[in-house]
N, C-alpha and C positions, 0 to 999 in steps of 0.2 A: 509429470504434471507440467503443464505450460502456464504461462502468465495469462490471467483472465482479464478481459476488458469488461467491467461491470457497468450497468446503466442504473438509472433511478429504479427501474422495474426489477432488475435482477440482483441488486446489491445485497439485500437481506439474505436471499437464498445462497449467495456466494460466500457470505461471511458468517453464517450461523453456526458452523461447527469447526472445531479445531483451532489451530493458531494461523492467523491470516495477517499478512502485511499489506496494508492498503496504501496505495500511492495516489494521492490527489494531485493531478498534473494538468497541463494544457500544452497543445502543440507549439505555441509561440514562446514558451518558457525555456530559456537557455539552460538553467540548472536542471530542469526536468529532463531535457534531452541528455545531459551529462550523466544523470543517475540511472537512466534506462538500461544501459549495458551492465551496470553494477547490480541492478535487480535481477537481471537475467542470470548472471553468474551465481548470485546468492540462491536463487530458486533451484538452479541445477545442483549446486554443492550441498544444499541442505536436504536434497532428495524429497521425500514425502513428508518431512517434518513441518514445513510451512508452505502455505499457499500464498502466492502473490497476486493481488487484485489491483488493477489500475482503474481510476475513475477520472475521466476527462471532465473537469469542472465547468467548462463552457457548455458541454452538451448535457450535463447531469447536475444542474444547479440545485435541484431539490435535495439531493444527497449531500452536496457540498454545504448547503445552508444548514442542514440537519446537524452536521458535525462542526459547524461554525468555522469552516476553513476560510481563513483570511489571507493566507499567503501560500504560495506553492513553490517547490513541492512540499506538501505536508504528508508525513508518513505516520500512519496509525497502526499499532499492533492490536489486533483483536483476538480474543479467545472466547470461543463459543458465543459469538455475537456481541460481546461487550468490549469496549475499548479499555485496554489495560496499560498502554504506554503510547507515547508519540514523540516525534521529533520533527523539526522544521529544516528546510534547506537541504543542500547536497550533503551527503554523508558517505564516507568511505565504507567499502564492503565490510571491513572488520568491525566498525562501529555498529552497522546495521545487524550483522550476525550476532553481536553481543546483546543488542537491544531485544532481538527476537528470541534468542535461546534462553533468556531468563524465564520465558513463559511456557516452556515445554512441560 
């Protein structure tokens, strides 16, 4: 499974089932660029257990507003369409793995 770039139109369909790690980000955000390879590694290492979905907040303001994203990167863990956990800012891979694996 590859990382999915979701839009306001596709967000619900991409996050409605299973455990999903949502990355709210923007291209101009330094910490967002730093966390991108961490998310790729996490997605690869966790196999099919977690889906990683990225949402560009500049292009998808409706979704960002719905989840009250005030700073980026904001990382939300969703399970079957519901937010079950979240964290802000750059996080090491180990911390993100721990955050996500609590919800399997």
